[in-house]
C-alpha positions as a LaTeX table, in Angstrom:
\begin{tabular}{lrrr}
\hline
Residue & $x$ (\AA) & $y$ (\AA) & $z$ (\AA) \\
\hline
Met1 & 26.64 & $-40.78$ & 142.84 \\
Thr2 & 25.04 & $-39.72$ & 139.57 \\
Ala3 & 21.71 & $-38.08$ & 138.87 \\
Leu4 & 20.12 & $-37.68$ & 135.48 \\
Tyr5 & 17.07 & $-35.60$ & 134.78 \\
His6 & 15.18 & $-34.19$ & 131.83 \\
Val7 & 13.23 & $-30.95$ & 131.87 \\
Asp8 & 10.40 & $-30.44$ & 129.38 \\
Thr9 & 8.95 & $-27.10$ & 128.43 \\
Cys10 & 5.39 & $-26.38$ & 129.47 \\
Gly11 & 4.39 & $-25.33$ & 125.95 \\
Ala12 & 4.50 & $-21.57$ & 126.41 \\
Ser13 & 7.62 & $-19.88$ & 125.15 \\
Ser14 & 8.55 & $-17.00$ & 127.36 \\
Pro15 & 11.80 & $-15.05$ & 127.51 \\
Pro16 & 14.17 & $-16.03$ & 130.32 \\
Phe17 & 13.90 & $-13.99$ & 133.50 \\
Tyr18 & 17.68 & $-13.60$ & 133.64 \\
Gln19 & 20.24 & $-12.19$ & 131.26 \\
Val20 & 22.17 & $-14.95$ & 129.51 \\
Thr21 & 25.87 & $-14.10$ & 129.75 \\
Gly22 & 27.41 & $-17.10$ & 128.06 \\
Lys23 & 29.83 & $-17.69$ & 130.94 \\
Val24 & 30.63 & $-21.25$ & 131.92 \\
Arg25 & 30.99 & $-21.75$ & 135.64 \\
Arg26 & 32.45 & $-24.88$ & 137.17 \\
Tyr27 & 31.90 & $-25.76$ & 140.80 \\
Tyr28 & 33.80 & $-28.51$ & 142.58 \\
Ile29 & 32.99 & $-30.28$ & 145.80 \\
Ala30 & 35.06 & $-32.71$ & 147.80 \\
Ala31 & 34.10 & $-35.65$ & 149.96 \\
Val32 & 36.36 & $-37.11$ & 152.61 \\
Glu33 & 35.66 & $-40.46$ & 154.23 \\
Arg34 & 35.46 & $-40.20$ & 158.01 \\
Lys35 & 34.70 & $-42.63$ & 160.81 \\
Trp36 & 31.49 & $-41.51$ & 162.42 \\
Asp37 & 29.79 & $-42.70$ & 165.58 \\
Tyr38 & 26.14 & $-43.06$ & 164.60 \\
Ser39 & 25.13 & $-43.41$ & 168.20 \\
Pro40 & 27.27 & $-41.67$ & 170.82 \\
Arg41 & 25.51 & $-43.68$ & 173.53 \\
Thr42 & 26.11 & $-47.42$ & 173.48 \\
Ile43 & 23.04 & $-48.31$ & 175.56 \\
His44 & 19.51 & $-47.87$ & 174.19 \\
Pro45 & 17.66 & $-45.46$ & 176.53 \\
Ile46 & 14.34 & $-47.36$ & 176.42 \\
Asp47 & 15.05 & $-51.08$ & 176.34 \\
Gly48 & 18.63 & $-51.08$ & 177.69 \\
Ser49 & 20.04 & $-53.10$ & 174.79 \\
Asn50 & 23.66 & $-52.59$ & 173.80 \\
Tyr51 & 24.13 & $-50.85$ & 170.41 \\
Ser52 & 27.71 & $-52.02$ & 170.09 \\
Asp53 & 26.85 & $-55.71$ & 170.52 \\
Pro54 & 26.36 & $-57.15$ & 166.99 \\
Ser55 & 24.54 & $-60.25$ & 168.32 \\
Gln56 & 21.49 & $-58.16$ & 169.34 \\
\hline
\end{tabular}
């Protein structure tokens, strides 16, 4: 997944509200594929249809 964005200035130049330190910080995240049961119940509570039956 990739996201691109562009931030424009609003025209007024104001000093930053934080102290610029010049440090580069890298953050890493991981994603692990897992099987997940989207519906723990297999029967619909209102109409009684079967969630696990692909023909419905």
